[in-house]
N, C-alpha and C positions, 0 to 999 in steps of 0.2 A: 243251106251253105252254098251250094252251087249257084242258086239264083242270085245271091248277093255277091258272088264273085263274077257274075256275067252281066246283070242288069245295072246300068250306071245310075247313081243317085245324083240329085242336083244339090250343090252347095253354094250358098249366097253369102256375100258380105255386103251390106247395104249401109253405106255411110253418106246417105243423101243429106244429112243435117249438118255436115261439116262445111267449113268455109269454101273448100274446094270438093264438091260432092263427087262420089264415086260408087259405082255398083259393079261388083265383081261377081261373076258366076262361072262355075265349071262343073263338069260331070265326070264322074269316075265310080266304079263299083265300090261298095264298102269294104270288100275283101279283095286283097291282091295276092295272087298266087305266082310262084316261081315257075321256071321252065319244067321242073319235075313234079308240079302240083303242090309243092310245099307252101305253107302260109309264110308270106313276107310282109303283110301289112294289113291293118285293119283301120279303117277311116270312119269314125263314129263321132259325130257332132250335131246332135239333134237341134241345138238353138241356131245352127247355121244351115239347116237344110231347107231347100226350096222345093218347088213343086216337081213331082216325079214326071219325067218326059220320056216315057217308054211306050211301046206299042201296047195298045188295048189288051191284047191277049196275054201280056206278061204282067199286067198290074196285079192281078190276084196273088200270083206266085211271089212278087216282090213283096207285097204288104204281109203275106204270111210268114215269109222268111224274116222280114224286118220285125215283126212281132215276136218271133222266136228268139232272134238275137237279143232284142231289147229286154226280153224276160230273163234270158241267161245272164246278161250284164247286171241287171237289178238284183238277181239272186246270188251272184258271185261274192264271196267274202271280200271285205274291204279292210285293208290295212293302212293305217295313217301313221306317219312319223312326223314328229315335230322337232325342229332344229332349234 
């Protein structure tokens, strides 16, 4: 949890096939905490993730935490509502 709140992930939007191509990239941690340490946001979008740009010594911790969160999301109950 702490590693995903500290180590920024890379998010990409690649629209190079458009008439006016654009490539957007930004970095932010997957988990955002408020001033008191409370959870205020989760940023999870595997289809739009780019290469990790983190110091070598943080790569293992990032991917271990990423795998744990991914597993938790996959195991979470899913409710669907149809309008």
